[in-house]
C-alpha positions, 0 to 999 in steps of 0.5 A: 889126595893122590899118591904123588902129591903126598909124597912129592909134598912131603919130600919137599917139606923135608928137604927144607929142614936142616934136622933132615939127613937122607930117606931113612930119616925122612921116612922115619919123621913121617912114619911116627906122624901117620902112627898117630894119625892113623892110631887117633883114627883107631880111637875114633871108632873104639869110643863110638863102640865102647862106652868106657873107652879110655886111651892111654894117651894123655888127652893134651897129646892126643892128635885132635887136640895138638895136631889139627889146624882149624885155622882159627889161628890157634894151631901150634907152630914154630918154635911153640910146636918144636918145644911141644913135641921135643919137650912134652910129646916124645917124652910122655908117650916114651914113657907110658905106663904099661904092664902086663895087664895093659891091653895090647892096643894100647901097649903099642903106642909106647913101644912104637915110641921107644925108639922112635925119633924126632929129626926136624929143627924147624918148627913151621916146617914141622907145622906144614908136614902134620898139616899134609898128614891131617888131610888124609881122611883115615875115617873113609874106609876107601881112602884109609886103603887108598892110603895103602898105596901111598904107604906101600910107596914109602916102604919100597923107598926104603930100597934106596935108604941105605941099609934100611932096604933090609926092611922091604921084601918085593910085594911080587915075591910076597904075594906070590908065597902067600899064594902059594901057601894059601893061607885061610881064617882057621890060621895062625900066621907068623914071621919071626922077623917082620920088617915092615910087615910085608908077608903079614899084609899079603896074607891080610889081603889074601884073607880079606876075600874070606870074611863073611861074618862078624866071626870072620872079622874077628878071626882076620884081626887075630890071623898074623902075628910078628916080631921085628928087632930094629925100631925103624921096621917095627914103627913101621910095620904096626903102623902098616897092621893098623892100616889093615885094620888090625886093631890090636897088632900081635906085633912086637919090638924084640929079638926072636932069637933071644929065647931057647928054642926048646921052651917054646910050648904048643900054644906059642907055635903056627900054622903057617910061617911066612918069612925072609929071614936076615942074611950076612948077618952075625948072632953072639955065642949067647944067642947061639946056645938057645939052639942045639949044639949041631943047629948053632950058628953065627949065620942069622939066617941058619938060625931063622931056619931053626926057629922056623922048625922049632915053631911050626905046629904039627902039620903046619907049613912055611914058606922062606926066602933064603940066600944061595948060601944055605943051598950048597953050604957045607958047614956043619950048621947047614949041613944039619938044617938040611938033614933035619928038613929031609927028616922031619920035614916035607921039603916040597918046592924050592924056587930059585930066583935072579939074583937081581930080584932084591936089588938095589939093596942086594944082588945076592941070589935067593930061593923060596924054600916051601916045606910042611910038618906032614912026615919027611921029605920024600921029593922036592922039585926044583923050579929056575925062574928066569929073567923075563924077555929083554931084561938083563936084570930086574932093578928099582925101575924094573922091579920083578912083578907078579906076572913074573910068576906067571909061568912058575905058577902054571907049573906049581900045578901041573909038575913035569921036569923041564930042560932047556936044551940051549944050556943043557940045564933043567928049569925044572926037575924033581930030586928024591930025597935019598938023591939029594942026600946021595950028593951030600946035601947040595941042594942047589939044583936047577940053577941059573946056567949063566950069571945074570949082569946086573949094571949098577951104579958107583954107589950101589956097587960100593954097598955090594962090596960092603955087603960081601965083605960082611958075609965073608967076615961073617963066614971067618968068624964062623970057622974061627969059633969052630976050630976054638971049640974044637981046641976047647972040646980037647983041652977038656 
């Protein structure tokens, strides 16, 4: 089945259903069906490998027993199918008995359906969609991996599905960061705001080339670990890992920030952390209390940076996507995070990216920070990735590609200062840790000499203004909280 055929056919089916409202609902509807289809294919393999395998899903609710249309006129359709899904399938899967002893590969079924939704109202159209999904042969290694392209296309479409776009980090970015950190089968790799699992699957693709033995395959399946707060992204992420032959995904639904960072034990730390933390959001005081006083912030990106530092093993390393705000920010939390980065970690590289890399979701300029836990910072290299010739900005139709990192990758292995004589600015430059301290921890170096001009649709413009308003509100709330804290201390 071709990628274009699957995407266009599923879209056309759901467009005819009155219960589907927009891309986000369409993708969620399709994804829980895909999950059940993929999970059924996995169970077929587990049944072959294990004589005593018992499914956590009741027999009559397994994909093979209700979804498959044998063309004998017996397949559920219309109102009976709608009633089956709404009154039997969903209520049962949401209430599956799960305990601490339940194997992870079984517990994920309940975790996936805890917050999943069934939007469609036309049982005939649901049957058409189920049949379309069932045509995919997940028993075939080639077709299963070819389907990865279809799934990738679904994730890209999240960028235009309203706020759901935050779940998707451009593949070129994740692939470059994985390439730069070079994971091995001996690594434990984590993403604490994993979204749809982009960093984890990029890491798995990198590790796949290192698998030569049965032991290697076992290491591969246990290499990645993720946590995701939002239910739709979690559903997408679990399915993504199953598609990449991770039978029991160590991928959990929850908020990574809801635990005291000082309580993490050594076996809860990782050798490689790859993340694009959510930014622009805020966290309540109860969550901020999980961090040392000097690192507390209402800004989610700040808290995730602190979390990463507490959950990295000695000699571990990290690659993190962060907005410009951390680089030039001078509020207490941001300054303390930067001080800690220089003092306790080796912040060796900061890659500046054009503001349009994440368009149309956001035009906020972002940066890639690479650091390790091998001693304090001695020097930090900055490098600016400029827009390719002929580009005014990256966009949905002209996204950033891996080839756009080629010059950066060449510089990565042969580092030297690069000065742009035309603009009299540095494209690449090395700073000692002391030089960064002397400029009050201003990491806003080798920036862009002029703002990137980007032509947006009215809808994208409105979305950007709303995003900016939310960020300003968060900054104001943070300053108010700081003033209130000072007043409370004075009164005490």
